[in-house]
C-alpha angles and dihedrals in degrees: 000000000000089000088073090057090050090049093050090048090051091051094048092048090047092054092047089050090054089054097046104029093208096135090219097087091044091057091048088050089055089051090052089051089052089052089049091054091048090048092049088056089060098253114155120261097253090058090046088056090049090051090049093049093046093048092046091047092049092048096046095038101041113016101039097056091049092047092048090051090054092048092054097054115129118253115269114276114249113226138174118013092342088068090061096058109102095021124119124246137191119234110240097173125021110279123215136153092291111034149350142129131252135179113231110187103317098333131089116226135186109246145192129193113257088219103052092205094064129087116202117202128225113277096028120130115235137180121236106237100175142349119229110186105304095340126095117215106214139185126200118256116242 
């Protein structure tokens, strides 16, 4: 009958984990579930407690550090044309909905205006919105 108490404890800890997102309470909830399974098999209470302590220790000592390491990984590095999106550029040749030239960093790119109704004059600063093939779609900075 003690397995029901372990199961209730696991459920309560699981709900609290969902509200706090600390990972600690979730691992302890798993340990309580392990103890519930052991209790349901008819193992005496002292051994249920040992199973709980071992499962909680394994979770907190082994799983949690690995999970925290994975959560703190840096965002993926943008490379290639994806790295150009969001950068600013200088208009070298008037840009409209069909053609134009801009300088992004040290490179000159063919360009089109993201809003085809606009015309952007030479010398204006624009933002790169998207790259389509070898053409930068740009929009004027406010």
